[in-house]
FIMI-120999 format. One line per 2 residues: number of its first residue (from 1); their letters; for each residue x, z, y of C-alpha. Coordinates in steps of 0.02 Angstrom, whole numbers, always signed. Layout:
BEGIN
NUM	a	X,Z,Y | ... .
This chain:
BEGIN
1	xx	+4508,+4821,+5758 | +4350,+4717,+5721 .
3	xx	+4456,+4563,+5729 | +4568,+4637,+5589 .
5	xx	+4421,+4678,+5482 | +4343,+4506,+5508 .
7	xx	+4507,+4419,+5476 | +4545,+4511,+5309 .
9	xx	+4365,+4490,+5247 | +4388,+4377,+5094 .
11	xx	+4574,+4381,+5100 | +4624,+4552,+5040 .
13	xx	+4661,+4498,+4859 | +4769,+4355,+4922 .
15	xx	+4857,+4473,+5044 | +4900,+4589,+4906 .
17	xx	+4965,+4459,+4797 | +5077,+4385,+4937 .
19	xx	+5147,+4560,+4966 | +5183,+4577,+4780 .
21	xx	+5275,+4414,+4786 | +5377,+4473,+4940 .
23	xx	+5423,+4637,+4844 | +5478,+4539,+4688 .
25	xx	+5579,+4420,+4795 | +5665,+4566,+4884 .
27	xx	+5704,+4646,+4712 | +5777,+4487,+4642 .
29	xx	+5886,+4468,+4800 | +5952,+4648,+4780 .
31	xx	+5874,+4710,+4947 | +5778,+4851,+4858 .
33	xx	+5809,+4936,+4695 | +5703,+4932,+4548 .
35	xx	+5633,+5107,+4567 | +5571,+5067,+4748 .
37	xx	+5498,+4901,+4687 | +5402,+4989,+4547 .
39	xx	+5323,+5114,+4665 | +5276,+4975,+4788 .
41	xx	+5205,+4865,+4658 | +5106,+5007,+4580 .
43	xx	+5028,+5039,+4749 | +4993,+4861,+4771 .
45	xx	+4914,+4850,+4601 | +4792,+4989,+4655 .
47	xx	+4755,+4895,+4813 | +4722,+4735,+4716 .
49	xx	+4606,+4823,+4602 | +4510,+4894,+4750 .
51	xx	+4503,+4725,+4836 | +4439,+4643,+4673 .
53	xx	+4307,+4783,+4651 | +4257,+4750,+4831 .
55	xx	+4231,+4562,+4800 | +4136,+4598,+4641 .
57	xx	+4021,+4714,+4736 | +3989,+4586,+4870 .
59	xx	+3945,+4458,+4739 | +3828,+4571,+4655 .
61	xx	+3738,+4609,+4818 | +3726,+4422,+4864 .
63	xx	+3655,+4381,+4691 | +3502,+4497,+4706 .
């Protein structure tokens, strides 16, 4: 489990962006419908905001 935490340290925002791109691609290909894509993208947006907040908090702590 520590390996995953270390691996995703500093990569959370990029991971969320990549997942959103995959969902958008799946929507355009017709693999998922628009309602499902909207729900998934909403949750990814929340995850992206949380990752961004975490990055800002790390930057704030380092600057002190």
